[in-house]
N, C-alpha and C positions, 0 to 999 in steps of 0.2 A: 533574362535569367537572374534570379535573386542571388545576393551574396550569401556565401556559406563558408563555414570554417569547421574543420574536423581534424582529429588526431587519433591514431589507432595503431595497434601492433601490426607489423608487416604480415601480409597474408601467409608468406612461407613459414614464419615463426609460429603463427597461429595454428597452421595445419600440423606442424611438427609437435606442438604441445598437445593438440587434440589426438595425435597418434600415439601419445604416451612417452615421447622423448622429453628429456629435460633440457633446460636452456643451455647448459654447458656442452651437452652432446651436440646440439644444433650449432652452437657458436664455433666449435671445433678449432679454437685457437685464433680465429679471426678477430679483428678489432671491431667492437660494437659501435655503430654510429646511427644517425637518423637522416631522413631525407625531408627537405622542405620544398614545396612547390607553390607557386602563386601565379595567377594571371589576372589582368585587369578586366578584360572582356572575353568571356568564353561562351560562345553560343553553340558549342558543339557537344553538349551533354558531358562537360568536364573532360573532354578528350585532351585538351592542352595540358592540364595538370597531371593527367595520367601518364602522358608521354614524358613529362619532366621526371616523375618518379621512376619510370622505366630506365631512363638514361642515367639517373643517379645510381640505380641498382647495378647497371653494367660497369660503371666506372669504379664503384666500390669493390666489386668482385675482382677487377684488374689489379688493385693495389692491396689486396689482402684484408679488406674491410667487408662488413656486411650491415645491411640496413635493418635495424631492430624496430624502428618506429617511423611512421609517416605523418607529416604535418602539412595541411593544405588550407590555403586561403584562396577561395575561388571567387572570381568576379569582384575582387577588392584591389583598389589601387594602393601602391606604396609611396605615392608621391605627395600625399596630403597628410600632414601630421595630425589633423583633427579626425581622421578616419582610423578607427581601431582595427588592428588585425589580430583577432583572438588566437589563431593558430601560431602566429609569430611570437606573441607574448608567452604562450604556453611552451613553445620551443625554447625560448630564453630561460624560462623557469626550470625546465627539465635539464637543460644543458648545465646550468649552474649547480643543480643538485647532482649532476653526473649519473642520473638514473631517472626512469619514468615511474609513474605512480604504481605500476604493476610490480616494480622492484627490479626490472632488468636494467643493467648498466648501459650508458651511452657516453662516448668520449668526444664525438664531433658531429659535424653536419655536412651533408652533401647538397649542393644546389647546381642547377644547370648553368646558371650565370649569376653573377653577384647582384644584378639589378632585381632578380627574383626575390631576394631576401632583404637587401638594403638599398634605399634610394636617398636617404637623408642621414646626415652625420649622427643625429641622436640615435637612430636605429643601429648604425654601425657600432657605436659605443656600447649600446646594450648588448649586442651580440658578442663584441670583443671581450667585454668584462665577464660574460658568462663562459666564454671559451678559455679564459685565462685564470680561472679559480685554482687550477693546478697546472702542472707542466705537461699534461697529456692531451690538451685540446687540439682538435683537428678540424680544419676548414678546407673543404675540397670543392673545386669548381669543375663540373663534368665537361662543359664545352671546350675549355682550354686544357683539360687533363692536367690540372695543377693542384698541388696541396700547398696552401699558404702557411708560412711560419708565423703563427699568431703571436708568438712570444717576442718577436724582434721589433725594435723601435722603427725600423724601416717599413715593416708591414703595417704598423699602426698608422704611420704617417701616410703611407700609400692609400690605406683604406679610408682615412679621413678625407684626403684630397679627392679620391674618386667619388665618394658620397657627396662631398661638397659640390663637386662639378655637376653631379646628378641633380642636386637640389637647385643649383643655379639654372640648369636647363629647364627644370620644372617651372621655376619662377619666370623664366623667359617665355615659356609656352603660355603660361597663364596671362602674362602681360600682352602677348601677341593676340590671344583670344579676346581679351578685354578691349584692346585697341581696335581690333577688327570689328567688334560689335559696335563700338562707338562710331567708328568711321562709317559703317553702313548706315547707322542711325542718322548721322549728320548729312549723309548723301540721300537720305529719304528712301533707302532701298528696303524692301520687305525681307524679313529673316525669321528664323525660329521655326518651331514645329507648327503644323497647320492649326489654325484657329477655327472654331465653329463659325460658319458663315462664309468662309473663304475656301477657294479651291487649293489643292496641293500643287506641287511642281509638275511640270510636263516637259521633259527634255525634247520631245519631238517638235513641239510648238515654241519652245523657249520660254514658256510661262514659268515664273518663279512662285515659290510657295507664298501664300497669303497676298498675292498680287491682285487676283481677280475674285470677285464675289461668286459664291455658289448660288445659282438662280433660286434654288428651293430653300436652302438653309438660310440664306440672307433674309428671305421674307419672314421666316420664323423668328430670326434674330431681331429684325426691325419691329415686328409685332411685340416682342418681349420688351424692347426699348420703349415702345409706346405705352405699354401697360405700366412700366416703371415711372415714366414721366407723368402719367395720370395719377400716380400715388397709390396704385393698387398694392395690396398686401403681398409680401414676398411669397407667401404660400400660394397665392393665386397665380403668380407668375410661374412658380415651380409646377403647379398643376397644368397650366397652359403648355409648358414645354413638354411635360409628360404626354399630354393628349396630342401633341404634334406628331407623335410617332418616331421622333428622333431620340437617341440616347446621347450622352456626352461622347466626346471623341475617344474616351477610354472605355466606352461601352457600358458606363454606369448609368443608373437612374439620376435624374437631376436632384439637387439639394440646394438649400438656401444659400450657403456660403459660396459654393462654386458659381452660382448664378449671379451673386452680388459682384464677385470678382470679374466675371465675364462682362457684365453690363457697366463696369467702371473702368474697363481697359481703355487707355487712351487711343489704342489703335482703331477703335470704333470711329473716331473722327479724324484719323490720319496722324495723330501724335505718337511719340514714343517716350517711354519712361525707363530710365536706367538707375537702379539703386534708389528708387523713390523720388527721382527728380526728372522733370520733363527735359527732353533734349532740346536745347535752344541754339539758335544761330549765334556764334560768338561775336558777330559784328552788330546785329540788331537787338539781340536779347529776346527775339520772338521765337515761339515754338517752331521747330522744323516740321513742315508738313510732308508726310511721306508720299511716295509715288505708288499708292495702291488705292483701290476703290474703298469707299467708306459707307457706313450705314447711318451716321448721324452727324450733326454739326458740332463744332467745338462748344457752342453755347448749350446744346442739349447734353453733351458729355459733362460739362460742369454742373448742370442740374442733377444729373445722376450721381456725380461724386458728392455733391452737397447733401443729397438724400441719405447717403451712407456715411455721413459725418461722424456717426457713433463709432464706426470702426475704421474710417479713412479720413485722413487730413489732407486737403488739397495741396498743402505745402510739401507733401511727399512722405510724411511719417504716418505709419499705421499704429493703432493701439497695440496690436500684437507685437510689432517690432519694438515699441517702447517697453512692453512687458518683458520681452526677450532680453533686451539690453539690461534692464533692471536685475533680472535673475542672473545674468552672466556676471554682473558686477558683484553679486553676492556669492559667486562661485558655484552656482547650481546650473548644471547643463542638461540634466535629464528632465524634460518638461512632463513626461508621463509620470515620473516619480513624484514631482511636485503636485500634479493633479490628483494622484492617488492618495498622497498624504493629507490632502485637504478635503477629501470627500467626507460627507456625513451621512450619505444614504447607502445602506448595506447592499441593496440590489440595483443601484443605478447602473444602467447599461448591461446588467445581467438579466433583468426582467425584460420580457418581450410581449408585445401586444397580441392578444388572441382574437381580435375582431375578425369575423369572417364576412366577406362581401357577398353580393347577390350571386356571383359566379362560383362561390365556394372557396375562394382564395383567402387564406389567413394572412393578416397583415405582417406579423412577426417583426415589426420595427422595434428598436430598443426603446425602453421606457426611461424617462428622465425624472430625477427627483425635483420637485418643486416645493417651495415654501408656501406658507399660508397666503391666500389672496382671495378677495371677494368674499363669497359666502363660505369658502373653505377655511376653517380655522386650524387645520392640521396640515402637516407635511403630506404630500401625495406623490405617487408615481403616475405619470401621464405619458401616453403614447407620443413619441418624438417625431412621428412622420406628419407633416402638415397636411398631407392628403387624407389622413385618417383622423388621428387625434380623438378617437372615439372611446378609448378605455382609460379610466382613471381609478386609482384605488388608494385608500389610506395607507401611508407608509409604515407607521409604527405597528399596525396589526399585521401587515404583510411581512415585515421583517421578523416579527416574533414567530409567526407560523413557519416560515422557511428556516429560520435559525434553529428551531427545535429539530427539524428533519436533518439539517446539515450536521449538527452536533452528533446525532445518533449515527449517521453514516460514517463520520470521522472516527468515532469510537470503535465501530465495527471493523474499520479498515486499518487503523493505525495504533490502537491501544496496546496491542500485543507486540508491536514492532519495537525492537531495541535500537537505541541510537548507535550508529556506527562510530567507533572510536579509533579511526586510523591515525597512525603517527606520521608526522611530516617526513616524507621520504628523502628530503635533502638535509637531514640532521647531521649526517657525517660530514658533508661539505661545510656546513656552518661551524661544526666543532673544529675542523681543520683550519678554517680561517681565523677563529678565535685563538687557536694555539699559535698560529703564525703571528698574530698580533703580539702575543706575549714574547715570542722569539725575537721579533723586530725590536721591541722595547728593551729586551735584555742585551741584544747586540749593541744598541746605542749606549746603554749604561756601561758596558764593558769596553767601549771605545772602538768596536769593530766598525761602526758607522759614525760618520761625522753628522752634524746637525742637518745639513742639506740632504744627505742620503737618507737619514732617518725620516725626514718629512716626506720625501718622495715615496718611500716604501709604506710609511704609515698612512698617507692619504689614499693611496691606491687600495690598500688592504681594508681601510675603513669603509670605502665605497662598496667593496665586495661584501663586507659584513652587513652593511645597511640593506643592500639589495637582497641578500639571502634571508635576512630577517623579515623583510617585506614579503618575500615569497612564502615564508612560513606562516605569517599572519594571514595572507590571502587564502592559503590552503585551509587553515582552520576556520576562516570565515565562510568559505564554500561548504565546509563540512557542517557548520551550524545551519546553513540554509537547507542542506539536504536532510538534516535531522529535525527540521522545523516541526513536523507533525508526529514524529516517532514518540510512542508512549502517550498518545493524546488522551486527555481527560477533560471533564467539564471545568475543573479548576484551571487547567491550562487555557481553555477558551476564555474564561472570565478575565484572565490576565492579558488577553490580546487587545491591541488598539484596533481602530476601524480598518486600517491598512492591512494588518495581519489577519483580521477576520475575513476580509474580502479575498485575500490571497488563499487562506485555508478553504473558503467556500468554493472558489473556482477550481481547486484541486479535485473536488469530487462532483461539483455541480456544473453542468453545461449551460443551462439557462432555466428560467422560470416563465412559463406561459401564463399570463394574466388574462383570463377569459372575461368577457363582458358580463354584466349583470343581466340575467334573462329578462325578456320582456314581461311586463306585468308585475315584476318584483320592485318594490320601492327602493330607490337609491339610498334612502336614509335607514334602511333596514339593518339587521344584525350582520356583522362581517361574516362572510362565508369562506372558510379556508379551502373548501372543495373547488372553488373557482380558480385556485392556484395549481398549476401543473408543473411540478419540478421535473427537469430532465437531467438525470445524473449521468456522469461519465462511466465508462467501464471500470470495474473495481481494480484497484492497484494490486 
């Protein structure tokens, strides 16, 4: 199941508003709060998070509260600081604002257990600061039927200690997993998910995963190794694997990069690699040979690795890992954003090949942008499937033809739309924090606070102000993104860079089918825009 995050008005409130009741009538004196649910692995159609929300509803009703809003992070761990939980971040923002975007107030949060919402100290601090922007914050745990006093120093210390213990447990688990993987590797025992060419585990016979070769798959795998050793083109090997009748273990068609990784996996010759380094015997320094059946010799594996030296370094470092490290040093983490920002082809990966084979099947592989080469003096789009690669078209003429259509459709759909100008719904909270800053400063000047007390109050308040201002900035940035195409015009298009043009185009354009030049027509003839078939999305 894929990870998903969402937040929405409680169904009971939504129904009440639909029936014509106002919010105050529905609230009926109860304390407005929200519910947060999260589960790491939910293979039961979101049943786990649904039950958490139901339990939170029940406890809220018992203590005179009511759930206004629900926040859900489904199939997302809270134990890894590098994995973002969108619903949790939205929860923190709304709690700090003391209201949701629709304008309804919220004062606190209900969870079935604390580990659902916080596992790391930094998460606890985010939540705690959001709950303590005023004296009305409420933090309730349904399983233990407790309401925590978020304003007390004892609760802050307890929360930090609990989350720190949770973090230590997470670290311990990760260490155990890493140690177990390395121990199994040193012992030469097969592990991991099933690899193509090997059999899966069999409890009845005691066979372990990747221990014995699959009689049929291993023959195909060995033949692919032979082709690679003979220096055959990767496209040839991909075609061979396609013709074998087998798909990848994920059920996909074969492609060049996965085939290269499969044929340079050290498991082929009995070796193991962890974090880019071969597992070696600590006494001899020689590679540990695993206790599983193999399809090639170490010498053959090294030849395969050397053949892929462009993208693989036998010392254990890949070109992609070097690039990733370089980008991370520069503070950039979203590689899709980097790739998008550096594109120069308007329709790269948007255009698709329209070649039809003898059986009447259209290729539909994504077309890639290519610079001038050989007899081609201009940029071109070419089919990216090595099994086809039969359609090519000049890029500048293609872009110009499709761009004109895209601009027309964008004008039709967005020219009359007025940009939304919503105000930041947490403005009152921010004003209160700024007023509190002035009050703290005045109390220090008048002698009510000594310097130590002043600094304590000031630092805490300044953090709250900074985070509230960040919430406001993020809100307006999101609004700018939503208003990106509102009031669209040709002048607006002219001001877009390539990234913005591609983003605008894919808003209305699903793909462009580039049909091959009909037989008998010279390839050097006049460009024919009728061979381009734009497929537009449903109108917004």
